[in-house]
N, C-alpha and C positions, 0 to 999 in steps of 0.2 A: 952836368946836363942836369935840370929840375926834376926832370922826371926819376930820376937818382934817387933822388932826396925824397920823393912823394914813395916810392916803394920802403925804403929805407923808414922812413915814419912809419908805415903802415907796421913794418916789421916790428919796429919798438912796439907799438900798439898791441901787437898780439903777443909780444911776450909778456908784457903785464900782465893781459889777459890768463897767460899761460904759463906761469910763473913755474911749475915742475917741469917744464920742458929744458934739457939743460941746453947750454950757451952753443955748443959745436952745433946743436940742431940747425938755430937760428943762423949761426955763421955759414953754414953748408948754404941751408935757403938764400940768404942773403946772395953769396956769391952765384946762386943759380938766377936768380929772378933779377939782377942786375946784369949777367948774361943774355938772360932770352927776353926779360919783360917789355924792352925797350923796342927790340926789333917787332916784340908781338903786338905794343900799341903802333908803331907805325903802319905796319900791314894796315892797321884796323882804319887806321885815320887817313891812307893816301885815298881812298876812293871820294871820301866827303870832300877833301881838296881838289880832286879832281873834277866833283861835281860842280864848285861854285869856283874854281879858279882856273883861268886858262894856263901855259907854260909860260906867256908872258907876262903875264898878272906875277906870277912867282918869280919870276927874274928881276922884278921891277921890286918888289918887298926883298930878295935877296939883295940889291944893288942901295936900298934904305937903309937895312942893317949893317953893311958896310961902312955905310957914314958914321962921324961920330956921334951924331943924333942917335942914329939907331944902335949905335951898339950902348948906348948910356940908357937908352929905352929897352932894351933886351936885358942887361943890367938890373934896372931898378925894375923890372915888369914883377919880378913875384915879391918885391917889396909892395907895390903899388896894390896888387893883387889882395895880399893879405890886411892890408892896412881897409884896402876897402869892402872887405868882407866884414869886418870888425865894424866899420860904419853901416853897412847895409843892417848889419844885426840889429844895433842901435835904432836906426829908422826904423825896424821892424815892431822893434820892442816899442817906439812911439806911438806909432802908428794901433798896436795894439792898446797901449794904454787911452787912446782919444777913442776909441772904438767902444772901450768899458766904459769911458766917464759920458759918452754922448749914448748908452744904450739905459745907463743908471740917469739920466736926466729924463730921459725921456719914457722912464719908469718899467723897463723893460726887462730891466737886469736889478735884484737889490744891492743895495750898498753894504 
């Protein structure tokens, strides 16, 4: 499940920041989080889905994910998301550079 990967990535980040904490703590914490965190997230997300989708909508979504295309989409979504985020960051940098160029060209910003 993708959420467990996210939890583990967050723990890895904290481990790097808190290198004085023994590995035993992180192992116990990871086990605890992987057991409880996903359920907590589901509890938080359920009302959001209920607000926007009917049960029939969700049944249709489930049916889609049971098709070959749906299975492939589910498999590739984490990669698509990761690559899309990188593309979005690059796009943001390009827009930022264009703003700076335009500000400089109009004399609002020194070169």
